[in-house]
C-alpha positions in Angstrom: 112.6 103.8 86.7 110.6 103.1 83.5 107.1 104.9 82.6 106.6 102.6 79.8 103.3 101.6 79.2 102.4 98.3 77.6 100.0 97.7 74.8 97.7 95.7 76.7 97.9 98.1 79.8 95.5 100.5 81.2 96.7 103.2 83.1 94.9 104.7 85.8 95.4 108.1 87.7 94.3 107.3 91.3 94.5 111.0 92.1 91.3 111.4 90.0 89.5 108.6 92.1 87.5 109.8 95.3 89.5 108.4 98.1 86.5 106.8 99.6 86.4 104.5 96.5 89.8 103.9 95.3 90.4 100.4 96.8 87.3 99.1 95.5 87.5 100.4 92.0 90.9 99.1 91.7 90.2 95.8 93.2 87.6 95.4 90.8 89.8 96.4 87.9 92.7 93.9 89.1 90.2 91.2 89.2 89.0 91.8 85.6 92.5 91.4 84.1 93.3 89.1 81.7 96.4 86.9 81.7 98.1 89.0 78.9 97.2 92.6 80.2 98.1 94.8 83.1 97.1 97.9 85.0 99.4 100.7 86.0 98.5 103.1 88.7 100.0 106.4 89.2 99.5 107.8 92.6 101.1 110.6 95.0 102.0 108.3 97.8 103.5 104.6 98.3 100.5 102.6 98.3 101.5 100.0 100.2 98.2 99.3 102.4 97.0 98.7 99.0 99.3 96.3 98.0 98.6 94.3 101.5 94.9 94.3 100.7 95.6 92.9 97.1 98.0 90.4 98.2 95.8 89.2 101.4 92.9 88.6 98.8 94.8 87.0 95.9 98.2 85.9 97.1 100.8 85.0 94.8 98.2 85.9 91.7 99.1 89.5 92.5 102.1 90.7 90.7 103.0 94.1 91.8 106.1 96.2 90.0 107.3 99.3 91.5 108.0 101.4 88.1 108.6 105.0 90.0 108.9 105.3 93.7 108.5 108.9 94.4 108.9 111.4 96.1 106.1 113.1 94.1 104.7 110.2 92.0 104.4 106.6 92.3 103.8 104.3 89.3 102.9 100.5 90.0 102.2 98.0 87.3 99.8 95.2 88.6 99.2 91.8 86.7 97.7 88.7 87.4 100.2 85.7 87.5 
């Protein structure tokens, strides 16, 4: 369960974003990722609905890696593949 942050990785504490806007903001940030960068999300629950939404829209281009899986904090690394 690594919490390492890569040099080209942006860390977003999703808990700081209004729930009404979370998915939209994360989708926009994902679409702006370069091939050598990543986005790390810090959340207080398993964001499975977000994963399904990203995979439905981006398919295999969405690389999703759990770094920490609860019970109080989840960390996910998103990359475009």
